[in-house]
N, C-alpha and C positions, 0 to 999 in steps of 0.2 A: 307392451307385450314382450317378454324378452326371448332368448333364443332358447335358455332353459325352459320354461315353460312352454314354448312352444313343440319344443321336443316330447317332453310327457305326453301332449294331448295327443301327438303321433303317435304315440307308443301305446298309452290306452286306446285311441281307434284302431289300434290294428290288433290288439288285445281281443277287444269288444266284437271286431269284424270277423278276425280269422282262428281265435281261439276259444271263445265262450261256444258253448253247444246247446245252452239253457235255451229256455223259451217264457216268455213274460207276457202276460195277458195284456194287450191294449199298447204295448210298447216294441217297436221290431230294433232287437240288439247292432243288429248291422247297420240299420241305419242312422242307428245315436253313433257306432263307429267309424262310417264313411263321414259323418258332420265334424266328429272332432279330429278326426285325419284332416279335413279338408280346411277345419279354422287355424290347426295346428301350421300346415304349410304355407296358410296366407300370415299367419304372424311370425313367421318365422322368414317368409319374402320379406316384410316389410322390414323386422328388424336387421336382415342383411342390408337391405337396402339404405335404412339408415346409417348403419356404421359405414357403409363405403361413402356416403356424404362427408363424414368428418374423418375420414383416412387421410393421409398427405399422400398414400401410393395412389388414390383410385381417380380415374378419370385423367392419367397425365400430369401434368406441370400445374400447379395452382399455386405457386409463389406469389404470382401480381397479387394476390389476396393477402398477403403477409408482407410485402414491400412496401406499402403506403407509408411512407416517410414524411414530415413535415419537412417540407421545404425552408431553409433557415441563409437568411441575403448574408453571405461570411465577410463582407467587403469592409473595410474598415470606416468607418466612420466620424473617427477622432477629431480629424481635422476639418470638418464642415463648419464648425460651430464658427460665428463669427464675430 
């Protein structure tokens, strides 16, 4: 779930909870709104955490991960042949 969908769920839940004054038999509109907001907040949290794991600025310096370079022996071996 992306950040945009999470924000839409939060907004729809808030509208159902705080702005809708109608009643539906067998359905609690306020409960549906709270559930949508909760799902939206959880989705937003996971989306942000996922983005932070891929960010080069998150949690300090992670440059060790990208500095894996294969070491090559640069000594001259042309005179080793007998």
